[in-house]
C-alpha positions in Angstrom: 0.0 0.0 0.0 1.3 3.4 -0.9 0.6 6.9 0.5 1.5 10.5 -0.2 3.3 11.9 3.0 4.6 15.2 4.1 7.7 15.4 6.2 7.0 17.4 9.4 10.5 17.1 10.9 12.7 15.1 13.3 12.4 14.4 17.0 13.4 11.8 19.6 11.4 9.3 21.7 11.1 9.8 25.5 12.8 6.6 26.5 16.2 5.3 27.7 18.0 5.1 25.4 16.1 7.6 23.2 15.6 6.9 19.5 15.8 9.5 16.7 12.5 9.5 14.8 11.0 11.3 11.7 7.5 12.6 11.8 5.4 12.2 8.6 1.9 13.4 8.0 -0.2 11.3 5.7 -1.9 13.6 3.2 -5.6 13.3 2.9 -6.5 11.6 -0.4 -9.5 10.5 -2.4 -9.5 7.3 -4.5 -11.0 8.5 -7.8 -10.8 5.3 -9.9 -9.6 1.8 -9.1 -7.7 0.3 -12.0 -7.5 -3.4 -13.0 -3.8 -3.6 -12.1 -4.6 -3.2 -8.4 -3.5 0.4 -8.4 -5.8 3.5 -8.2 -5.9 7.1 -9.2 -5.7 9.1 -6.0 -6.4 12.9 -5.8 -4.8 15.0 -3.1 -4.3 18.7 -2.2 -1.0 20.5 -2.8 -0.8 24.3 -3.1 -3.2 26.4 -5.2 -2.1 25.4 -8.7 -4.9 24.7 -11.1 -5.4 24.6 -14.8 -7.9 23.4 -17.4 -6.7 19.7 -17.3 -7.0 19.7 -13.5 -10.5 21.2 -13.7 -11.5 18.5 -16.2 -10.3 15.8 -13.8 -12.1 17.4 -10.9 -15.3 17.5 -13.0 -14.9 13.9 -14.2 -14.4 12.5 -10.6 -16.8 15.0 -8.9 -14.1 16.5 -6.7 -13.9 19.8 -4.8 -11.4 22.5 -5.9 -8.9 21.6 -3.1 -8.0 18.3 -4.7 -5.7 19.6 -7.5 -3.0 16.8 -7.7 -3.3 13.2 -8.9 -1.1 10.2 -8.4 -1.3 6.5 -9.2 -0.8 4.4 -6.0 -1.3 0.9 -4.8 -4.2 0.9 -2.4 -6.4 -1.5 -0.4 -9.6 0.2 -1.5 -12.0 -1.8 -3.7 -14.0 1.2 -4.8 -13.7 5.0 -5.0 -14.0 7.1 -1.8 -11.8 7.9 1.2 -8.3 6.5 1.2 -8.1 3.5 3.7 -5.4 3.9 6.4 -5.8 0.5 8.1 -2.6 -0.9 6.6 -0.6 1.8 8.4 -1.7 0.6 11.8 -0.7 -3.0 11.0 2.5 -2.2 9.1 5.9 -2.8 10.7 8.3 -1.5 8.0 8.0 1.1 5.3 9.9 2.2 2.2 10.0 6.0 2.1 11.1 8.0 -1.1 11.9 11.7 -0.9 14.1 14.1 -2.9 17.2 15.3 -1.1 17.7 19.0 -0.4 18.7 20.8 -3.6 21.9 22.7 -3.3 22.2 24.1 -6.8 25.5 24.4 -8.6 28.3 23.7 -6.1 32.1 23.4 -6.1 34.2 20.4 -5.5 34.7 21.1 -1.8 31.0 21.1 -1.0 30.0 18.4 -3.6 32.9 15.9 -3.2 34.5 16.9 0.1 37.8 17.9 -1.5 40.3 19.5 1.0 41.3 22.5 -1.1 44.6 24.3 -1.1 46.5 26.5 1.3 44.7 29.5 2.6 47.8 31.7 3.0 48.8 34.8 1.1 50.3 34.2 -2.4 48.3 31.0 -3.0 45.9 31.0 -5.9 44.5 27.5 -5.0 42.0 27.9 -2.2 38.7 26.1 -3.2 39.6 25.1 -6.8 39.6 21.6 -8.4 43.3 21.4 -9.2 44.8 19.3 -12.0 42.2 17.2 -13.9 43.9 15.9 -17.0 46.2 13.0 -17.8 49.6 13.0 -19.6 50.0 12.9 -23.3 47.8 9.7 -23.5 44.8 9.6 -23.6 44.9 13.4 -23.8 41.5 14.0 -22.4 39.6 14.2 -19.1 38.1 10.8 -18.2 34.3 10.4 -17.9 33.0 10.5 -14.3 35.7 12.8 -13.1 34.7 14.6 -9.8 34.0 18.1 -10.9 31.8 21.1 -9.9 28.1 20.8 -10.8 24.5 20.3 -9.8 24.3 18.8 -6.3 21.3 17.4 -4.4 17.6 17.1 -5.6 17.9 13.4 -6.2 15.4 10.7 -5.2 16.5 8.7 -2.1 14.6 5.6 -0.9 15.2 4.2 2.6 13.5 1.4 4.5 12.7 2.2 8.1 10.7 0.7 11.0 7.3 2.1 11.8 7.1 3.0 15.5 3.6 4.3 15.8 0.6 5.8 13.8 -2.0 8.2 15.2 -5.2 7.8 13.2 -6.8 11.0 14.4 -4.0 13.4 13.4 -2.7 11.1 10.6 0.9 11.4 12.0 3.3 8.5 11.4 6.4 8.1 13.5 9.3 6.4 11.6 12.6 5.3 13.2 15.7 7.1 11.9 16.0 9.8 9.3 14.5 10.4 6.0 15.9 12.6 3.2 14.4 16.0 2.3 13.6 19.3 4.0 10.7 19.8 6.5 7.5 20.3 4.5 8.7 18.1 1.5 6.3 15.7 -0.1 7.1 12.1 -0.8 5.8 8.5 -1.1 5.6 5.8 1.6 5.0 2.1 0.8 4.3 -0.5 3.4 6.5 -3.6 3.2 5.9 -6.8 5.1 
């Protein structure tokens, strides 16, 4: 079973020894249509973005204006309606997928943990890459060389233990950390 979740943040359990946990809020969703493959089209709310195609889907599935995003998820529902959360209460482990924090275009010291050069006067080699080429042969830079570039904003999937789930507030407590910033949206899949 899959769910759309929002990362609230991290905390610790009040026990000895305490356990670091991540708090995730299950986003309210409506099952619009159950497909033959066992998956379903689920509508959920995210921001205020709306266009003609979203309006057409809202009219087709008789949804209110707040449901403006759609995803294909594996669900336990047999027919359209409210998303069933019973599998979260019974689940022991979950696979959680989030995008990491995007850091933009970064240099080699931040991206690859290079040490850099001397910081003293007269040096022109502080945070630079350094020598990247080879000798006369092959006379080019090898593919995969650690260079400056885009860092972060990649999908990371981790498998963590479910500690508890509060059905009233729809808050899920996961053992350990999950990638992404507080407020990020991701997917959670229950594994046996």
